[in-house]
Phi, psi and omega in degrees: 000130181288153184297326186271353185273132179268155181262130178265104183296330182290343179278351180287130181294332181287319181281336182282339182285148181276135178274136180295145181297322182299328181292318178298316179296324179295318180295315179297320180294320179296319179295318179295321179295317178297318179297318178297321178297318179295319178296318179296317179296318179297318178295321180295316182289317189267340186239306190284302182234072183262359183301314183300315183287328175295318178297318180296322177294319180295321179301324184275330188232333182270140180223145172258112180272129177279129177260107187295137174275145178281122182294141181297154179277154171249124185241154172276183185296340181256010178088007178285136182291128172253334176203138178208163181251140177232151178302134179213087183301152176244154182250130176229169183216155171253102187306324183289343180260356184297130177272109182263011184288340183240090182296335180296317178295321180294322177293321177295321177298315179300319180296317179294330179275000180059047175217165179280157176304325179294319178295320178294317180298325179295321179294326184265008188288324186276101182288347181281342178279147177250359180207131175209134176286134173261315176198135182262145170053070177262162174290146185300320178300324179293318180298320179297320178296320181295314181292331179293340178294334177068033180281122179297132178095359179250127186225166175243161178217143184284127173219176180236148177241142182271134176243145182232091186301329183276353173056226186298327187300322184247012187301317184288341176272306186289319183078210181197167176248164174269186184293340177272008178068029176258130180299135182245331182214161171058211181299326178302325180279313185297319184253035181305315184297315181290322185283327189286330183071205183222125181292148175262186180209155179217124181266124183224163171253130179243151173274182185293344179268003178085009180274140179287123180269313179201158176267142178232143179074184182272146175271127177264111183290149178287153174253112182295151180292161181279144171287150182234125180253119182271167176280349183297139170258114187300328180289317177296318180301313182295316182294316179299320180296317181297315181292323176296314180301315179299319181292318180298316180290319181298317184265009178050049183270165179284320183193178177195163179214152175223136174235130176240120180246144167283115187295336184271325185250346184079006180288139177276113180273331178203146176210098188242147177224148173221133006292156178234197179207165177266121181299338180276342182229094190248020180293137176059035177280144177238178182298330180300322182275323185283336187291129176275086191302326182297338181249333188256337183265130177252153180205164175282122190290350178062220188292348177293349178273344185301319180301331181288319178294318180293318180298322180292321177297322175295316184295326180275359178076017181282329180217169170236166182304329182267359178300133182269137180232130180276117180253357177292146005269028179093013178204158181215143181257125178238110179044048175091352179251141183258130176248131186234158169267155177297325177220138176295139183240340182077222184280122181232145170282167178301320176304316183286335176300317177287319181300315183270354181057054182277120174294316184298314180297319179295316181296319180299323176286318183296325183287350174275350181267156174279143178307320180298322180296317178294317181300315180297320179297311180299319181292322181296326180272002170113356180284141182077001180244136178290123180303137179281067183232119183287083184212138182293137175085005180296134185247159181264343185075194183228126172218100186291152178303137186297335182294338181264003182288134168267161181306319181293329179288321176298321180294312183290329179294334181293336176241028164091017175245142183089002176225150181219156178195173177270165178299324178297319179297319179296316180299314180294323180300327182287353174295339179297330177274322182288329184258029177056043173101358179255141171261126182255148176291143179267151180219149177260355179254147181295136179230142180247349183274171177286134182258131179253131181255180178257125183285132179238320181238160173287157179301319182298315182288328177296317178294323178297322179292324178297323178296319178296319179294326176294321177295323180296331180262008182249192179304132181085354180269179184271354185224054180294337179285357177276347181299145187233134181296122176094345184227139174280141183227162173208148180179185184223134176278165173205140174221124185225140171298144175277139177278140173223110185068234181262000181233200182242142177289133186302314186235028178245128185226163165240131176249133181216163176213135177231128181202185185214164179196155343294154194289328182288322179220079187301133175257329182225155171238131180235128177239133183231136176227130176244121186263121177057056172296138186222029181247032176103331179239139181220354178293144180303325179293338180265319189261329185258323184301319179298324177295319176302310183302311182294320181292318179299312183300313182292319183295314181296325177294318179295328179278354179077023179280127181287139177302144181248000172226145187263342187252138176293124182292153179279125179255119180279150185289328184236118182282157178287133180289128179272157173289155183289000000 
């Protein structure tokens, strides 16, 4: 075709031919039908059945953010913090968004997270995941350094970390939480519901980089947990723990426990165990450290049970404090079995039976009682009964039904063999003497109201027993090392062979002492147990009584109790050996 020549379109045979009308109408109809289908589909998707697509959109872009509630504080009776929560942000990542172009930044990130580059790479290896924790509950300065690196795909989230200012001293009471802020031990576990509160929520739209674009719906604010005030006195707790620790180490013992009760209200002022642990550093912890021995470990109480048998004999009118009992020749035969005293004493009054801790004298009184009477007495003061204390692992001990008792079993139970209980049970049982014959319920929470107990003994007999306990801790008694400067005390020693299987370990003992002060109007009861002392001395009067003395003196001073004696008592260097 020449450049100057024009094309005549009308001369084209294709263009010149006429198009049938039906074809044009068909094309227009097809276009209209397609448009109508698109409109219908759009209406179906956006109006009629849009739930599925809304859900899919929300899955990709909408998020419900949990607003963490601040866990309640745990306080001692004076408002001192035992546990509290502080902000501790956590770092997470979206592996598919991680910018790996700068390995220097990633190595710096690994260092700040306290992990190796290989460990970090392993966490970020799965690109199909959209969320992975890198490190939980970091210090805020560290989190600021991490965010300052500007690594794409690495984010922070607000969380809280639990702090325990009293550390090892109160660990077995307070317990601890896990990284999810769930109580795992102690008060943290028992009162999880009250302390945890209720998390809030916030509905937001996020872009593909995880940034919040806008908030949708209403924000539900979190409800912070309730504060909890315990009956514990943190100063008493710390002092008791320190003295217990010193005694365990001095006597090369396996473990030890101390319980301090307010004799008038039943409040637990201190409950310490050693070995202990730091609630903030719980790596490689075992049952030996976590176990709250004062509540979970049972043992045969030994001579600390003698006052209950003697008190019952007084209550039944079988003896009086001045009644004389022949304990010579220092042993007694019960149905073919011989029970002996550590030293022969001859003729003793009932008062002296407790003072000298005579097995023979105690058994002679106990065998005049009916088994049912002894069983009821032991049960009333709490033996064989699970303490009504909201605490994990609390045990009931063992008190067999009286109908199955043989005479020798009744005899041995009167001085603490064949029956078992925890140190806490023994301490609470002694409230019957401190409260003029009433046993009071124990509590771990601070109480301001009047506490009513259950009467077990008459006031007269309870006071008579306190006088005997005072003699046991005085000159000629088995626990002269329990005496305390400025305060009158009374109590009872105990030394018991440790059970192993169905028998007793030959050279393994527990030494304990339970007592009260001031003796005329007791304010506190202190129970001490030293498990397996192995440094030459194992009697309760040697290993446990000194801890009692030191704890009583400090506790009464902190409580503002005025001294009731003016002269420093004489402490003998060598205590009298008590009968088992």
